[in-house]
C-alpha positions in Angstrom: 40.9 30.7 -2.1 41.6 30.4 -6.3 38.9 27.7 -7.5 38.7 25.0 -10.6 34.6 24.1 -11.0 33.4 21.3 -13.2 29.5 19.4 -13.9 28.4 17.0 -16.2 25.0 14.7 -16.1 23.7 12.3 -17.7 20.3 10.6 -18.8 21.1 7.1 -17.1 20.0 4.2 -18.8 15.9 3.5 -18.6 14.8 7.3 -18.6 13.0 9.3 -21.1 14.2 12.2 -20.3 17.1 14.3 -17.7 15.0 16.0 -15.1 17.8 16.9 -13.2 19.7 20.7 -13.5 22.5 22.4 -12.7 24.6 25.8 -12.5 28.3 26.4 -10.9 29.4 30.0 -11.6 32.9 31.4 -10.1 32.0 34.6 -9.4 34.2 37.6 -8.9 32.2 40.4 -6.4 33.7 43.1 -4.8 37.3 41.7 -5.9 37.4 38.6 -4.4 36.5 35.3 -6.1 33.6 33.2 -4.7 31.9 29.9 -6.5 27.9 29.4 -6.3 26.4 25.8 -7.3 23.0 24.4 -7.6 22.1 20.8 -8.2 18.3 19.8 -8.0 17.0 16.5 -8.7 13.2 16.9 -9.7 10.9 14.1 -10.3 7.5 14.7 -12.4 5.7 13.1 -15.3 5.8 14.3 -19.4 9.0 16.4 -18.0 7.6 18.5 -15.4 10.9 17.2 -13.5 12.6 19.6 -15.6 10.7 22.4 -15.7 11.1 21.9 -11.3 14.2 21.5 -10.5 15.1 24.1 -13.6 13.2 26.7 -12.5 14.4 26.7 -9.4 18.3 26.2 -10.6 17.2 30.2 -12.2 15.4 31.2 -9.2 19.1 30.9 -7.3 20.5 32.3 -10.3 18.5 35.4 -10.3 19.1 35.5 -6.1 22.6 35.5 -7.1 23.2 38.2 -9.8 20.5 40.7 -7.9 21.5 40.0 -4.3 24.6 37.7 -3.1 26.7 41.5 -4.2 24.8 43.4 -1.4 25.3 40.5 0.7 28.8 40.1 0.3 29.5 44.0 0.6 27.4 43.9 4.1 30.1 40.9 5.5 28.2 37.5 4.6 26.4 36.2 7.7 25.2 33.1 8.5 21.9 33.8 9.2 21.4 36.5 6.4 21.8 33.7 3.6 19.7 31.4 5.6 17.3 34.0 5.5 17.2 34.8 2.0 17.7 31.3 1.1 14.5 30.0 3.0 12.5 32.7 1.4 13.3 31.2 -2.5 13.4 27.4 -1.5 9.3 28.7 0.7 8.8 30.8 -2.8 9.7 28.0 -5.4 7.5 25.3 -3.1 4.4 27.6 -3.7 4.8 28.1 -7.1 5.2 24.9 -8.1 2.4 23.5 -5.7 0.3 25.7 -7.6 1.5 25.5 -10.9 0.6 21.1 -10.0 -3.0 22.4 -9.0 -3.3 24.0 -11.5 -2.2 21.4 -14.4 -3.6 18.5 -12.7 -0.1 17.0 -12.1 2.3 16.0 -10.2 6.2 17.7 -9.6 9.5 18.6 -7.3 12.8 18.8 -7.0 14.9 18.7 -4.8 18.1 21.8 -4.7 20.9 22.3 -2.7 22.5 25.3 -2.9 26.2 25.6 -2.0 28.3 29.0 -1.7 32.0 28.8 -1.1 33.3 32.5 -0.6 36.4 34.1 2.1 37.2 30.6 3.6 33.5 29.4 4.7 30.9 27.1 2.8 27.1 27.2 3.3 25.4 25.4 2.2 21.4 25.1 1.5 19.2 21.7 1.5 15.7 20.5 0.3 15.7 16.5 -0.1 18.2 13.7 -1.0 21.1 15.6 -3.6 24.2 16.0 -1.4 27.3 17.3 -0.5 30.5 16.2 -0.1 34.1 17.8 1.3 36.9 15.7 -0.3 40.7 15.9 1.4 41.9 12.7 2.9 38.3 11.1 2.4 34.9 12.2 0.6 32.6 13.2 4.3 29.2 14.0 3.6 28.2 17.9 4.6 24.6 17.5 4.2 21.8 15.5 5.5 19.5 13.3 3.4 15.7 14.3 4.1 14.5 10.8 3.4 12.8 8.0 5.2 15.4 5.9 5.5 17.9 8.6 6.6 15.2 9.4 9.3 15.5 5.8 10.3 18.9 5.1 10.7 19.3 8.5 13.0 16.6 6.8 14.7 19.1 3.1 15.4 16.6 1.2 13.4 18.6 0.7 9.6 21.7 0.7 9.5 23.4 2.9 6.9 24.3 -0.4 5.1 20.9 -1.4 5.0 19.5 2.2 4.0 21.6 1.5 1.1 19.9 -1.2 0.0 16.7 -0.4 0.7 14.1 -0.3 -1.5 12.7 2.9 0.3 16.0 4.4 -0.3 14.1 7.3 -2.9 10.9 8.2 -0.7 11.6 12.0 0.5 10.3 13.6 3.5 10.5 16.9 2.3 10.5 17.8 -1.5 10.2 21.2 -3.3 6.3 22.1 -5.0 5.5 18.6 -3.5 5.3 19.0 0.2 3.2 21.3 2.4 5.6 23.3 3.9 9.2 23.0 3.0 11.9 23.4 6.4 15.3 23.7 4.6 18.6 22.1 6.0 21.7 25.2 6.6 25.3 23.7 7.7 27.8 26.0 6.9 31.8 25.8 8.4 35.7 25.8 7.1 36.1 25.6 3.7 39.7 23.9 2.6 41.7 24.6 0.5 43.2 21.7 -1.2 39.8 20.1 -1.1 37.2 19.5 -3.8 33.3 19.9 -3.1 30.9 17.6 -4.7 27.7 18.2 -5.2 25.7 15.5 -6.8 22.0 14.3 -7.0 21.1 11.0 -5.5 21.2 9.1 -9.0 25.2 9.5 -9.1 25.6 8.0 -5.4 23.3 4.6 -5.1 26.2 2.4 -7.0 29.3 4.5 -5.9 30.6 3.7 -2.2 32.3 7.0 -0.5 35.6 5.4 -1.2 35.2 5.3 -4.8 34.7 9.2 -5.2 37.4 9.4 -2.8 39.3 7.7 -5.5 38.6 9.1 -8.1 38.2 12.5 -7.4 40.9 13.2 -4.7 42.2 16.7 -5.1 46.1 15.4 -6.8 43.6 13.7 -9.4 41.5 17.1 -10.0 44.2 19.3 -11.6 42.2 21.3 -14.3 39.0 21.5 -15.9 39.9 18.6 -18.5 40.8 16.4 -16.0 38.0 16.8 -13.2 35.4 17.1 -16.0 36.7 13.4 -17.2 36.6 12.3 -14.1 32.4 13.1 -13.5 32.3 11.6 -16.9 34.4 8.1 -15.7 32.4 7.8 -12.7 28.8 8.1 -14.5 30.0 4.9 -16.7 30.2 3.8 -14.0 27.2 3.8 -12.2 25.7 3.2 -15.9 27.1 -0.4 -15.4 26.1 -1.2 -12.4 22.4 -0.2 -13.4 21.6 3.1 -11.8 18.0 4.1 -13.3 17.7 7.4 -12.5 19.7 10.8 -14.5 22.8 11.2 -13.2 24.4 14.7 -12.1 27.5 16.5 -10.3 29.6 19.4 -10.0 32.8 19.8 -8.5 34.9 22.5 -7.3 38.2 22.1 -6.8 39.6 24.7 -4.1 43.6 25.9 -4.3 
């Protein structure tokens, strides 16, 4: 499998700093190509959300450099990924929480991590940043860890009501702000001629899944330049619709 990758982030129209952090890399490990991507949406005053999100991105970057080659050589197993990613999530929950206590501030970050390797996708998630798979439509592969998502699951809200609910950004879990974090993990078959998208909640609140597909359908995402143009166009559409948050997206085209 081959890959084209792109990423865009924008401070948005209201906030004084961009507290999102993201990274995507195409790596060659033991002669095979893979993609490793991380996107974090930080929160906290005085740009401390940026510190929280950047620290988790850097931690997973170190993991990819130090641990991923050995994991690939041994044969990637979902259980091994869960164990190792859980360790990173939990370690940085404690580190960020301790920093907040010492500095007398509240800060934290969501985190969504994606590995594409040998025809499979592996996802780890805390919070409400998402991964989508775009083939014939835009399908969400993750599950939001939010109050409204739980109420949808319990039948107390419809999905349409949840999108309009004032509490839609209230997280059930946040790295650095939760006593304990319990990541969700997802895996499945990676599709050829597909687009995999990671995004912060600021990227998706004001646009529909149908619009995401219209902009990011695989036949339109044919080069890194085109991919970034389309990312910037959807970011601009979000801003036109008065999205108030930072806006970040990563796209990965398989072929």
